[in-house]
Gaussian input, Z-matrix of N, CA and C with variables (Angstrom, degrees):
# hf/3-21g

backbone

0 1
 N
 C     1     B1
 C     2     B2     1     A1
 N     3     B3     2     A2     1     D1
 C     4     B4     3     A3     2     D2
 C     5     B5     4     A4     3     D3
 N     6     B6     5     A5     4     D4
 C     7     B7     6     A6     5     D5
 C     8     B8     7     A7     6     D6
 N     9     B9     8     A8     7     D7
 C    10    B10     9     A9     8     D8
 C    11    B11    10    A10     9     D9
 N    12    B12    11    A11    10    D10
 C    13    B13    12    A12    11    D11
 C    14    B14    13    A13    12    D12
 N    15    B15    14    A14    13    D13
 C    16    B16    15    A15    14    D14
 C    17    B17    16    A16    15    D15
 N    18    B18    17    A17    16    D16
 C    19    B19    18    A18    17    D17
 C    20    B20    19    A19    18    D18
 N    21    B21    20    A20    19    D19
 C    22    B22    21    A21    20    D20
 C    23    B23    22    A22    21    D21
 N    24    B24    23    A23    22    D22
 C    25    B25    24    A24    23    D23
 C    26    B26    25    A25    24    D24
 N    27    B27    26    A26    25    D25
 C    28    B28    27    A27    26    D26
 C    29    B29    28    A28    27    D27
 N    30    B30    29    A29    28    D28
 C    31    B31    30    A30    29    D29
 C    32    B32    31    A31    30    D30
 N    33    B33    32    A32    31    D31
 C    34    B34    33    A33    32    D32
 C    35    B35    34    A34    33    D33
 N    36    B36    35    A35    34    D34
 C    37    B37    36    A36    35    D35
 C    38    B38    37    A37    36    D36
 N    39    B39    38    A38    37    D37
 C    40    B40    39    A39    38    D38
 C    41    B41    40    A40    39    D39
 N    42    B42    41    A41    40    D40
 C    43    B43    42    A42    41    D41
 C    44    B44    43    A43    42    D42
 N    45    B45    44    A44    43    D43
 C    46    B46    45    A45    44    D44
 C    47    B47    46    A46    45    D45
 N    48    B48    47    A47    46    D46
 C    49    B49    48    A48    47    D47
 C    50    B50    49    A49    48    D48
 N    51    B51    50    A50    49    D49
 C    52    B52    51    A51    50    D50
 C    53    B53    52    A52    51    D51
 N    54    B54    53    A53    52    D52
 C    55    B55    54    A54    53    D53
 C    56    B56    55    A55    54    D54
 N    57    B57    56    A56    55    D55
 C    58    B58    57    A57    56    D56
 C    59    B59    58    A58    57    D57
 N    60    B60    59    A59    58    D58
 C    61    B61    60    A60    59    D59
 C    62    B62    61    A61    60    D60
 N    63    B63    62    A62    61    D61
 C    64    B64    63    A63    62    D62
 C    65    B65    64    A64    63    D63
 N    66    B66    65    A65    64    D64
 C    67    B67    66    A66    65    D65
 C    68    B68    67    A67    66    D66
 N    69    B69    68    A68    67    D67
 C    70    B70    69    A69    68    D68
 C    71    B71    70    A70    69    D69
 N    72    B72    71    A71    70    D70
 C    73    B73    72    A72    71    D71
 C    74    B74    73    A73    72    D72
 N    75    B75    74    A74    73    D73
 C    76    B76    75    A75    74    D74
 C    77    B77    76    A76    75    D75
 N    78    B78    77    A77    76    D76
 C    79    B79    78    A78    77    D77
 C    80    B80    79    A79    78    D78
 N    81    B81    80    A80    79    D79
 C    82    B82    81    A81    80    D80
 C    83    B83    82    A82    81    D81
 N    84    B84    83    A83    82    D82
 C    85    B85    84    A84    83    D83
 C    86    B86    85    A85    84    D84
 N    87    B87    86    A86    85    D85
 C    88    B88    87    A87    86    D86
 C    89    B89    88    A88    87    D87
 N    90    B90    89    A89    88    D88
 C    91    B91    90    A90    89    D89
 C    92    B92    91    A91    90    D90
 N    93    B93    92    A92    91    D91
 C    94    B94    93    A93    92    D92
 C    95    B95    94    A94    93    D93
 N    96    B96    95    A95    94    D94
 C    97    B97    96    A96    95    D95
 C    98    B98    97    A97    96    D96
 N    99    B99    98    A98    97    D97
 C   100   B100    99    A99    98    D98
 C   101   B101   100   A100    99    D99
 N   102   B102   101   A101   100   D100
 C   103   B103   102   A102   101   D101
 C   104   B104   103   A103   102   D102
 N   105   B105   104   A104   103   D103
 C   106   B106   105   A105   104   D104
 C   107   B107   106   A106   105   D105
 N   108   B108   107   A107   106   D106
 C   109   B109   108   A108   107   D107
 C   110   B110   109   A109   108   D108
 N   111   B111   110   A110   109   D109
 C   112   B112   111   A111   110   D110
 C   113   B113   112   A112   111   D111
 N   114   B114   113   A113   112   D112
 C   115   B115   114   A114   113   D113
 C   116   B116   115   A115   114   D114
 N   117   B117   116   A116   115   D115
 C   118   B118   117   A117   116   D116
 C   119   B119   118   A118   117   D117
 N   120   B120   119   A119   118   D118
 C   121   B121   120   A120   119   D119
 C   122   B122   121   A121   120   D120
 N   123   B123   122   A122   121   D121
 C   124   B124   123   A123   122   D122
 C   125   B125   124   A124   123   D123
 N   126   B126   125   A125   124   D124
 C   127   B127   126   A126   125   D125
 C   128   B128   127   A127   126   D126
 N   129   B129   128   A128   127   D127
 C   130   B130   129   A129   128   D128
 C   131   B131   130   A130   129   D129
 N   132   B132   131   A131   130   D130
 C   133   B133   132   A132   131   D131
 C   134   B134   133   A133   132   D132
 N   135   B135   134   A134   133   D133
 C   136   B136   135   A135   134   D134
 C   137   B137   136   A136   135   D135
 N   138   B138   137   A137   136   D136
 C   139   B139   138   A138   137   D137
 C   140   B140   139   A139   138   D138
 N   141   B141   140   A140   139   D139
 C   142   B142   141   A141   140   D140
 C   143   B143   142   A142   141   D141
 N   144   B144   143   A143   142   D142
 C   145   B145   144   A144   143   D143
 C   146   B146   145   A145   144   D144
 N   147   B147   146   A146   145   D145
 C   148   B148   147   A147   146   D146
 C   149   B149   148   A148   147   D147
 N   150   B150   149   A149   148   D148
 C   151   B151   150   A150   149   D149
 C   152   B152   151   A151   150   D150
 N   153   B153   152   A152   151   D151
 C   154   B154   153   A153   152   D152
 C   155   B155   154   A154   153   D153
 N   156   B156   155   A155   154   D154
 C   157   B157   156   A156   155   D155
 C   158   B158   157   A157   156   D156
 N   159   B159   158   A158   157   D157
 C   160   B160   159   A159   158   D158
 C   161   B161   160   A160   159   D159
 N   162   B162   161   A161   160   D160
 C   163   B163   162   A162   161   D161
 C   164   B164   163   A163   162   D162
 N   165   B165   164   A164   163   D163
 C   166   B166   165   A165   164   D164
 C   167   B167   166   A166   165   D165
 N   168   B168   167   A167   166   D166
 C   169   B169   168   A168   167   D167
 C   170   B170   169   A169   168   D168
 N   171   B171   170   A170   169   D169
 C   172   B172   171   A171   170   D170
 C   173   B173   172   A172   171   D171
 N   174   B174   173   A173   172   D172
 C   175   B175   174   A174   173   D173
 C   176   B176   175   A175   174   D174
 N   177   B177   176   A176   175   D175
 C   178   B178   177   A177   176   D176
 C   179   B179   178   A178   177   D177
 N   180   B180   179   A179   178   D178
 C   181   B181   180   A180   179   D179
 C   182   B182   181   A181   180   D180
 N   183   B183   182   A182   181   D181
 C   184   B184   183   A183   182   D182
 C   185   B185   184   A184   183   D183
 N   186   B186   185   A185   184   D184
 C   187   B187   186   A186   185   D185
 C   188   B188   187   A187   186   D186
 N   189   B189   188   A188   187   D187
 C   190   B190   189   A189   188   D188
 C   191   B191   190   A190   189   D189
 N   192   B192   191   A191   190   D190
 C   193   B193   192   A192   191   D191
 C   194   B194   193   A193   192   D192
 N   195   B195   194   A194   193   D193
 C   196   B196   195   A195   194   D194
 C   197   B197   196   A196   195   D195
 N   198   B198   197   A197   196   D196
 C   199   B199   198   A198   197   D197
 C   200   B200   199   A199   198   D198
 N   201   B201   200   A200   199   D199
 C   202   B202   201   A201   200   D200
 C   203   B203   202   A202   201   D201
 N   204   B204   203   A203   202   D202
 C   205   B205   204   A204   203   D203
 C   206   B206   205   A205   204   D204
 N   207   B207   206   A206   205   D205
 C   208   B208   207   A207   206   D206
 C   209   B209   208   A208   207   D207
 N   210   B210   209   A209   208   D208
 C   211   B211   210   A210   209   D209
 C   212   B212   211   A211   210   D210
 N   213   B213   212   A212   211   D211
 C   214   B214   213   A213   212   D212
 C   215   B215   214   A214   213   D213
 N   216   B216   215   A215   214   D214
 C   217   B217   216   A216   215   D215
 C   218   B218   217   A217   216   D216
 N   219   B219   218   A218   217   D217
 C   220   B220   219   A219   218   D218
 C   221   B221   220   A220   219   D219
 N   222   B222   221   A221   220   D220
 C   223   B223   222   A222   221   D221
 C   224   B224   223   A223   222   D222
 N   225   B225   224   A224   223   D223
 C   226   B226   225   A225   224   D224
 C   227   B227   226   A226   225   D225
 N   228   B228   227   A227   226   D226
 C   229   B229   228   A228   227   D227
 C   230   B230   229   A229   228   D228
 N   231   B231   230   A230   229   D229
 C   232   B232   231   A231   230   D230
 C   233   B233   232   A232   231   D231
 N   234   B234   233   A233   232   D232
 C   235   B235   234   A234   233   D233
 C   236   B236   235   A235   234   D234
 N   237   B237   236   A236   235   D235
 C   238   B238   237   A237   236   D236
 C   239   B239   238   A238   237   D237
 N   240   B240   239   A239   238   D238
 C   241   B241   240   A240   239   D239
 C   242   B242   241   A241   240   D240
 N   243   B243   242   A242   241   D241
 C   244   B244   243   A243   242   D242
 C   245   B245   244   A244   243   D243
 N   246   B246   245   A245   244   D244
 C   247   B247   246   A246   245   D245
 C   248   B248   247   A247   246   D246
 N   249   B249   248   A248   247   D247
 C   250   B250   249   A249   248   D248
 C   251   B251   250   A250   249   D249
 N   252   B252   251   A251   250   D250
 C   253   B253   252   A252   251   D251
 C   254   B254   253   A253   252   D252

   B1=1.4523
   B2=1.5275
   B3=1.3046
   B4=1.4588
   B5=1.5292
   B6=1.3084
   B7=1.4596
   B8=1.5230
   B9=1.3087
   B10=1.4602
   B11=1.5215
   B12=1.3208
   B13=1.4667
   B14=1.5184
   B15=1.3223
   B16=1.4569
   B17=1.5342
   B18=1.3277
   B19=1.4648
   B20=1.5290
   B21=1.3124
   B22=1.4658
   B23=1.5235
   B24=1.3161
   B25=1.4684
   B26=1.5272
   B27=1.3138
   B28=1.4639
   B29=1.5282
   B30=1.3440
   B31=1.4683
   B32=1.5289
   B33=1.3170
   B34=1.4715
   B35=1.5193
   B36=1.3183
   B37=1.4687
   B38=1.5275
   B39=1.3185
   B40=1.4699
   B41=1.5268
   B42=1.3305
   B43=1.4640
   B44=1.5251
   B45=1.3194
   B46=1.4624
   B47=1.5152
   B48=1.3181
   B49=1.4584
   B50=1.5290
   B51=1.3172
   B52=1.4663
   B53=1.5212
   B54=1.3261
   B55=1.4663
   B56=1.5233
   B57=1.3115
   B58=1.4703
   B59=1.5254
   B60=1.3321
   B61=1.4708
   B62=1.5272
   B63=1.3149
   B64=1.4651
   B65=1.5222
   B66=1.3201
   B67=1.4688
   B68=1.5251
   B69=1.3113
   B70=1.4559
   B71=1.5345
   B72=1.3103
   B73=1.4717
   B74=1.5237
   B75=1.3272
   B76=1.4629
   B77=1.5165
   B78=1.3025
   B79=1.4542
   B80=1.5291
   B81=1.3188
   B82=1.4621
   B83=1.5179
   B84=1.3237
   B85=1.4666
   B86=1.5213
   B87=1.3169
   B88=1.4617
   B89=1.5297
   B90=1.3074
   B91=1.4669
   B92=1.5210
   B93=1.3250
   B94=1.4632
   B95=1.5261
   B96=1.3085
   B97=1.4645
   B98=1.5286
   B99=1.3313
   B100=1.4642
   B101=1.5252
   B102=1.3142
   B103=1.4591
   B104=1.5323
   B105=1.3238
   B106=1.4605
   B107=1.5260
   B108=1.3259
   B109=1.4648
   B110=1.5247
   B111=1.3286
   B112=1.4656
   B113=1.5178
   B114=1.3335
   B115=1.4652
   B116=1.5240
   B117=1.3068
   B118=1.4737
   B119=1.5218
   B120=1.3133
   B121=1.4613
   B122=1.5209
   B123=1.3281
   B124=1.4664
   B125=1.5215
   B126=1.3107
   B127=1.4650
   B128=1.5209
   B129=1.3178
   B130=1.4676
   B131=1.5240
   B132=1.3256
   B133=1.4606
   B134=1.5251
   B135=1.3298
   B136=1.4593
   B137=1.5228
   B138=1.3336
   B139=1.4604
   B140=1.5178
   B141=1.3186
   B142=1.4667
   B143=1.5292
   B144=1.3323
   B145=1.4706
   B146=1.5193
   B147=1.3217
   B148=1.4653
   B149=1.5245
   B150=1.3123
   B151=1.4696
   B152=1.5239
   B153=1.3198
   B154=1.4611
   B155=1.5241
   B156=1.3184
   B157=1.4668
   B158=1.5342
   B159=1.3203
   B160=1.4692
   B161=1.5241
   B162=1.3244
   B163=1.4707
   B164=1.5287
   B165=1.3063
   B166=1.4614
   B167=1.5262
   B168=1.3113
   B169=1.4661
   B170=1.5282
   B171=1.3052
   B172=1.4683
   B173=1.5198
   B174=1.3130
   B175=1.4697
   B176=1.5215
   B177=1.3323
   B178=1.4643
   B179=1.5317
   B180=1.3300
   B181=1.4714
   B182=1.5246
   B183=1.3122
   B184=1.4514
   B185=1.5172
   B186=1.3168
   B187=1.4605
   B188=1.5232
   B189=1.3298
   B190=1.4779
   B191=1.5335
   B192=1.3134
   B193=1.4595
   B194=1.5262
   B195=1.3157
   B196=1.4647
   B197=1.5315
   B198=1.3212
   B199=1.4609
   B200=1.5289
   B201=1.3259
   B202=1.4684
   B203=1.5266
   B204=1.3172
   B205=1.4525
   B206=1.5315
   B207=1.3222
   B208=1.4547
   B209=1.5184
   B210=1.3206
   B211=1.4646
   B212=1.5224
   B213=1.2986
   B214=1.4664
   B215=1.5258
   B216=1.3320
   B217=1.4607
   B218=1.5259
   B219=1.3136
   B220=1.4671
   B221=1.5286
   B222=1.3268
   B223=1.4663
   B224=1.5201
   B225=1.3205
   B226=1.4563
   B227=1.5271
   B228=1.3215
   B229=1.4608
   B230=1.5200
   B231=1.3302
   B232=1.4549
   B233=1.5293
   B234=1.3287
   B235=1.4563
   B236=1.5244
   B237=1.3058
   B238=1.4572
   B239=1.5268
   B240=1.2864
   B241=1.4611
   B242=1.5151
   B243=1.2981
   B244=1.4565
   B245=1.5242
   B246=1.2868
   B247=1.4654
   B248=1.5142
   B249=1.3068
   B250=1.4630
   B251=1.5210
   B252=1.3057
   B253=1.4665
   B254=1.5145
   A1=108.44
   A2=116.23
   A3=119.40
   A4=110.58
   A5=113.83
   A6=119.87
   A7=109.65
   A8=115.67
   A9=120.97
   A10=108.82
   A11=116.93
   A12=120.73
   A13=112.32
   A14=117.71
   A15=120.68
   A16=111.65
   A17=116.57
   A18=120.55
   A19=109.55
   A20=116.73
   A21=121.23
   A22=111.20
   A23=116.52
   A24=119.79
   A25=110.32
   A26=117.20
   A27=121.16
   A28=110.52
   A29=117.25
   A30=120.57
   A31=110.52
   A32=116.45
   A33=121.47
   A34=110.33
   A35=116.15
   A36=120.08
   A37=111.83
   A38=116.77
   A39=120.27
   A40=111.12
   A41=116.61
   A42=120.37
   A43=110.84
   A44=117.21
   A45=120.64
   A46=110.25
   A47=117.30
   A48=120.92
   A49=111.23
   A50=117.50
   A51=120.19
   A52=110.93
   A53=116.94
   A54=120.46
   A55=110.13
   A56=117.03
   A57=119.98
   A58=111.31
   A59=116.08
   A60=119.45
   A61=111.61
   A62=116.53
   A63=120.54
   A64=109.69
   A65=117.35
   A66=121.25
   A67=111.44
   A68=117.18
   A69=120.66
   A70=112.35
   A71=116.96
   A72=121.01
   A73=113.51
   A74=116.37
   A75=117.16
   A76=113.03
   A77=114.29
   A78=123.69
   A79=109.69
   A80=116.25
   A81=121.21
   A82=112.30
   A83=116.18
   A84=119.24
   A85=111.74
   A86=117.29
   A87=121.59
   A88=113.45
   A89=117.61
   A90=121.48
   A91=109.16
   A92=116.54
   A93=119.95
   A94=113.30
   A95=117.75
   A96=119.99
   A97=109.70
   A98=116.63
   A99=119.83
   A100=110.46
   A101=116.44
   A102=122.27
   A103=110.44
   A104=116.58
   A105=120.99
   A106=111.86
   A107=116.51
   A108=120.16
   A109=110.92
   A110=116.79
   A111=119.79
   A112=110.18
   A113=117.15
   A114=119.59
   A115=111.31
   A116=116.52
   A117=119.72
   A118=111.08
   A119=116.93
   A120=119.60
   A121=111.87
   A122=117.40
   A123=119.74
   A124=110.89
   A125=116.18
   A126=119.89
   A127=110.76
   A128=116.52
   A129=120.81
   A130=110.58
   A131=115.57
   A132=121.13
   A133=110.97
   A134=116.37
   A135=119.48
   A136=112.12
   A137=117.28
   A138=119.17
   A139=111.19
   A140=116.86
   A141=120.23
   A142=111.45
   A143=117.50
   A144=118.70
   A145=111.48
   A146=117.28
   A147=120.82
   A148=111.82
   A149=116.69
   A150=121.19
   A151=113.18
   A152=116.66
   A153=119.44
   A154=109.60
   A155=117.88
   A156=119.92
   A157=111.34
   A158=115.25
   A159=120.80
   A160=112.22
   A161=116.67
   A162=119.61
   A163=110.97
   A164=117.00
   A165=120.93
   A166=110.54
   A167=116.60
   A168=121.10
   A169=111.07
   A170=116.65
   A171=120.75
   A172=112.33
   A173=117.29
   A174=119.80
   A175=111.37
   A176=117.16
   A177=123.86
   A178=109.02
   A179=117.27
   A180=119.55
   A181=114.30
   A182=118.36
   A183=121.20
   A184=114.01
   A185=116.77
   A186=120.87
   A187=108.05
   A188=117.69
   A189=120.74
   A190=112.01
   A191=116.76
   A192=122.62
   A193=112.06
   A194=116.74
   A195=120.38
   A196=111.46
   A197=116.48
   A198=119.64
   A199=111.27
   A200=116.41
   A201=120.31
   A202=109.35
   A203=116.47
   A204=121.34
   A205=110.65
   A206=116.55
   A207=120.56
   A208=112.14
   A209=116.17
   A210=120.71
   A211=110.28
   A212=116.58
   A213=121.15
   A214=109.54
   A215=116.32
   A216=119.24
   A217=111.57
   A218=116.57
   A219=120.27
   A220=109.69
   A221=116.65
   A222=120.28
   A223=112.00
   A224=115.86
   A225=120.55
   A226=111.61
   A227=116.45
   A228=119.92
   A229=113.28
   A230=115.97
   A231=122.17
   A232=111.60
   A233=116.25
   A234=121.96
   A235=112.79
   A236=116.22
   A237=119.64
   A238=113.38
   A239=117.81
   A240=119.16
   A241=109.73
   A242=116.67
   A243=120.23
   A244=110.55
   A245=116.37
   A246=122.27
   A247=107.80
   A248=116.42
   A249=122.29
   A250=109.91
   A251=115.82
   A252=120.70
   A253=110.26
   D1=129.28
   D2=-179.01
   D3=-87.82
   D4=158.67
   D5=179.66
   D6=-74.82
   D7=156.07
   D8=174.66
   D9=-67.18
   D10=147.90
   D11=-176.70
   D12=-60.65
   D13=-25.49
   D14=-179.06
   D15=-61.77
   D16=-31.64
   D17=177.87
   D18=-63.09
   D19=-42.52
   D20=179.60
   D21=-69.95
   D22=-37.07
   D23=176.07
   D24=-61.77
   D25=-38.28
   D26=177.58
   D27=-65.80
   D28=-39.99
   D29=175.83
   D30=-58.17
   D31=-42.65
   D32=179.91
   D33=-61.78
   D34=-50.00
   D35=-178.81
   D36=-64.45
   D37=-39.16
   D38=177.69
   D39=-63.90
   D40=-42.63
   D41=179.77
   D42=-63.69
   D43=-41.06
   D44=177.94
   D45=-61.10
   D46=-45.21
   D47=179.95
   D48=-64.12
   D49=-41.09
   D50=178.15
   D51=-63.25
   D52=-42.02
   D53=179.47
   D54=-61.80
   D55=-41.01
   D56=177.24
   D57=-60.62
   D58=-43.41
   D59=179.62
   D60=-67.45
   D61=-38.91
   D62=178.92
   D63=-62.85
   D64=-43.09
   D65=-179.49
   D66=-60.49
   D67=-32.15
   D68=179.88
   D69=-70.96
   D70=-17.31
   D71=-177.56
   D72=-81.79
   D73=-17.30
   D74=-179.91
   D75=159.62
   D76=-170.68
   D77=-176.01
   D78=-86.44
   D79=115.33
   D80=-178.99
   D81=-62.05
   D82=-29.37
   D83=-178.49
   D84=-75.65
   D85=-12.51
   D86=-177.99
   D87=-112.29
   D88=-11.80
   D89=-175.98
   D90=-127.58
   D91=108.11
   D92=-175.49
   D93=-67.27
   D94=-26.70
   D95=178.03
   D96=-68.86
   D97=-44.89
   D98=176.79
   D99=-63.85
   D100=-42.11
   D101=178.92
   D102=-58.16
   D103=-49.28
   D104=179.42
   D105=-62.66
   D106=-38.22
   D107=179.17
   D108=-64.25
   D109=-40.93
   D110=178.54
   D111=-66.43
   D112=-44.48
   D113=179.40
   D114=-59.01
   D115=-41.44
   D116=179.52
   D117=-63.10
   D118=-41.62
   D119=179.30
   D120=-71.05
   D121=-33.20
   D122=173.98
   D123=-65.22
   D124=-35.93
   D125=176.27
   D126=-64.93
   D127=-46.55
   D128=178.26
   D129=-58.72
   D130=-46.94
   D131=-179.99
   D132=-59.37
   D133=-49.55
   D134=-175.60
   D135=-68.71
   D136=-35.45
   D137=176.12
   D138=-66.38
   D139=-38.55
   D140=-179.91
   D141=-66.12
   D142=-33.59
   D143=179.51
   D144=-64.38
   D145=-28.10
   D146=179.34
   D147=-70.38
   D148=-17.39
   D149=-178.76
   D150=-93.94
   D151=-4.39
   D152=179.20
   D153=-78.89
   D154=144.20
   D155=179.14
   D156=-67.81
   D157=145.02
   D158=-179.84
   D159=-57.45
   D160=-37.07
   D161=-179.97
   D162=-61.46
   D163=-37.20
   D164=177.81
   D165=-68.79
   D166=-43.84
   D167=179.60
   D168=-60.71
   D169=-34.84
   D170=-179.55
   D171=-66.11
   D172=-22.05
   D173=177.64
   D174=-77.19
   D175=-11.09
   D176=179.02
   D177=-125.72
   D178=66.83
   D179=-175.29
   D180=-67.73
   D181=-16.96
   D182=179.85
   D183=-77.77
   D184=-10.44
   D185=178.80
   D186=-89.47
   D187=127.59
   D188=-177.61
   D189=-78.96
   D190=72.19
   D191=-173.72
   D192=-55.29
   D193=-45.27
   D194=-176.74
   D195=-65.95
   D196=-38.83
   D197=178.70
   D198=-67.95
   D199=-37.18
   D200=177.42
   D201=-62.95
   D202=-42.86
   D203=178.40
   D204=-63.14
   D205=-42.63
   D206=177.94
   D207=-64.36
   D208=-36.64
   D209=177.78
   D210=-63.12
   D211=-36.53
   D212=177.45
   D213=-58.42
   D214=-43.38
   D215=-179.92
   D216=-63.70
   D217=-37.75
   D218=176.99
   D219=-64.04
   D220=-44.91
   D221=-179.57
   D222=-62.16
   D223=-45.44
   D224=-173.67
   D225=-76.08
   D226=-42.19
   D227=-174.02
   D228=-98.06
   D229=-7.43
   D230=176.30
   D231=53.26
   D232=46.48
   D233=-177.66
   D234=-56.07
   D235=-34.20
   D236=-173.38
   D237=-101.40
   D238=15.15
   D239=-176.54
   D240=74.88
   D241=-134.48
   D242=178.50
   D243=-66.33
   D244=138.45
   D245=177.40
   D246=-93.59
   D247=123.94
   D248=-176.26
   D249=-71.31
   D250=118.13
   D251=180.00
   D252=-62.43

């Protein structure tokens, strides 16, 4: 049984809020711990977007859903080597 889409939407919102708080702590390009924390939350966010129903995504056409999903693959599989902060 799959989770309701609202659970994934909450993951997205939580990840966004965490990223905002992490950014307030310092420069991601200078602190690898902050950098890693942001990458992890971006991964969580992008994975959660893949679990949202297409009908819901269609109500928000301005959000680049496909690019977010593709970014997840880059984060997880590290296609490009190091990710430029």
